[in-house]
N, C-alpha and C positions, 0 to 999 in steps of 0.2 A: 662478215664471212659470207661467201656466195656458195649457196648449196644447190646441188642438182638432185632432183628426186624423181623416181618412177615408182608407181604403185599399180600393179596388175592383179586383178582378181578374175578368176575363171571359174564359172559354174558349169559342171557337166551333168547330164541327166541321163538315166538308163532308157527312158521313154520320152517322147515329145512333151513339151510343156505347152498347153493351149493357151493359158493366159497367167501372166504375173505383173505385179506393179511393184516398183521398188523405188525407195527414196535414197538419194545419195547425198552425203555431206562430205565432199572430197575437194572442194575448192577453197583454197586460202585467200585471205583478203589482207591488203596492206594495213599497217598499223604502226603503233609506237615501237615495236620490236622487230618489224620485218617489212620488206618491200618486195611485192610480187613482180618479178621481171618478165616472166612468162609462164603460162600454164595452160594446158590442153587436156580436154577430155575426149577420149575415143570409145565408142561402144559398138560391139559386134553382136548380132542376134537379138537386138532390141532398138527401140527408138525413144528419143527424148520427147516427152509430152509437154513439160512446162518447167520453168525455172523462176525461183522467187527467193526473197529473203525471209526466213522465218522470224518468230518473235525474239529469237536470241541474236538476230542479224547474221545467222549462218547462210551462206550460199548454198541453196538447196535445189536439186534436180529430181524430177519424177521421170522414170523411164518405164516403158511397158513392153511386154512381150505378147505377141498375138500371132498364132500359127502353129508351127511344129518344130521349133528349134531343140536341138539336143545340147547346145552350148551357148553361153552368154559370156562375153568378155567385157569387163570394164576397166579401162586403164587411164590414169592421169600421170602426166609428166611435166616437169617445168623446172625453173630455177628461181630461187628466192634469196634475196640479200638480207642477212639478219644482223642485228646488233645486241651487244651485251648491255643490259640495263640493271643488272644484279637482281633480276627477277621482278623488278617493279614495272608493271604494265601501265599503271597510272590511273587517273580519275576519268576514265572513258566509259561511257554509258550508252546503252542502246534503248530498245523499247521496253525491256524488262526492268522493273523497278528493284532496288536493293532488297526490299522485304521479301521478294520472291525467292532470293537466294538464301534466306534464313529458314525457309520451310523444309521440314524433313520429307523425304520421299522413302518409298519402300527399300531402296537400295542404300540409303544414308541414314536410317533411323538409328539414333544412339540409345544403346542399352547400358547395362551396368558395366560391361567391359570398357566401353568408349568413355563412360563417365569417369571410371578410375584412371583411365589413360590421361584424361584431361586434368585430373587432380594431381597426377604424378609430374605434370609440367612445372609445378611450383609457382613461385612469385615472379614478378618482373613485368616489363611491358608486353603488350600483345605480340610484337614481332619476336622478342626473345622467347616467349612461350611457344609461338608457333614453330620456331626453329628447333626447339627441344622436341615438340610433339613430332615434327617431321622425322627426327632421328630415332624416336621411340617407335614409330610405326615401322620403320625399316627394321629395327632390331626385334620386334615382337612378331613380324610376319615375314618369314623367309621367302624369297623370290623362288617359286616352284611352278614351272609350266604344267598345266594340266590338273592342278590341284583344285581349281574352282571353275565356275562357269560364268556366263554373262548374267546369270540370274542370282548369283550369290551376293548376299547383303553384307554390308560393312561389319556388323556385329558377328556374323557367322564366320566370315574370314579371319577376324581378330581371334575368335575362339579356336579356330582350326590351327592358327599359327603359320599358315602358308597361303600364298596367293600370287597375283601378278600385279602389274602396274595399275590396272583398273581397280583392284581391291585395296591396294595401298591409298589410291586417290579417294576412294569412297570412305575409308576409315578417317582420313585426315579431314575430309569435308564435314563428316558427321562431327568430328572433335571441335572443329572451328564453329560450327553452328551451335554446339553445346556451350561454347564460350560466349555466344551471343553475336558472332561476327558472320556476315554473309560470306558464303563460299560457293565456288562453282567448279565444275569439271571441264577440263580442256583436253581435247583430242588432237593429235599432231604426229610429228616425226622427230626423231632424235638421231643426229649423227653419232654413231658409236666409234669409239676409238679403236676397237678390236675387229669390227666387221663392217663391210659396205652392204652385204646381202642380209635382210632381215625377213622374218615371217609374220610380223604384225606391226601395226602402228603403235604409237606410245600414248601415254596419258599422264596428267599431273593435275594438281589442284592450284586454284587461285583463291585467296582470301582478301576480303576488303578490309584494310587496316586504316584507321583514321589518320589523316594527314598525308598518307601515302597513296591511297587508292588501292587497286588490285595488285597483289603480290603473288608471285608463283612459288610453289613448293613441290619438288619432285622427291616423294618419299622413297621411291624405288632406288634412287641413286644418291639420296642424302644431300642434294644441292638445290638451289634455286635456279631456274632456266637461264641459260646463257646464250651465246651466239650459235650453239649447236642445235637449238630447238626451233621448230617451225610449227605454228599453231594453225589448226584447220577449223575447228568447231568448238562451240561453247555450250554449256547446259547445266541444269541442276544435278544431273548424274549421267552415267553412260548412255542411258535410253535417249536422252536429249541430244547427245552429240555423237552418237554411233555413226560410223562411216556409211553403212548401208543397212536398211531394213525394208521389210515389204511383206507382201502376201503372194501365194502361188496356189493355183487351182490344180487339182489332180494328185495323183499317187506317185509321182516320179521321185525317184531316190536322187538325191543331190550329193555331189562330190565337189568340194571347194578346195582351190589351189590359190595361194596368195604369194606374190613375189614382190618385195619392196627393196629398193636400193636408195641409200642416202650417202651422198659423198660430196666432198668439197671440190 
């Protein structure tokens, strides 16, 4: 499938911003499930300082703001050709060793709730239990926009019973690690059947299964990623793969507007 994507982020400020530094992870790479045909980054009100591959092999850009802008715009646009591999990404590895994806983080720490969730998966092969866990996460945590924040930990979202794709992904990662399997966070885009316009990017989990390698699980939709998915960045949790992060000096009040389109 050939997908066309645009992702525009506009930051507006009530007073000038004298200095800011931002890290962007918005550039996809070609791999087993996708081929990047074209992809462009446009920046207004800031300048690119450096680009590099981080330790998870994410294409990373640092941009800086210096002066008195009231508005910063970051836009990416391009086309990606995708293929359906039934969620199997395979045995591809970068700089980060597998044991790194077995370690808990603040957002993916397993407590009693996640331990009980793993126990409820029952017996069977790892892949069978992971599919059951994926369905259980979606059933236990209803998709509710605004119910959590980017700081909400997996155990807290599970106890709340509400969350978004980020929370579903953190819970599934924590459960997989409790099973002794390496698991990682994937940020990217999903072509929805009901809408082209979107207000946020998407996220899902990948678990390293013996003999298969990395396998994707999208608990928000109850499926393994297919040709409608485009992957952008990888990490241990949201913080490692978030599209944009940074620092800003001053007391300016920030207003954020995000526009995303994903279409065939």
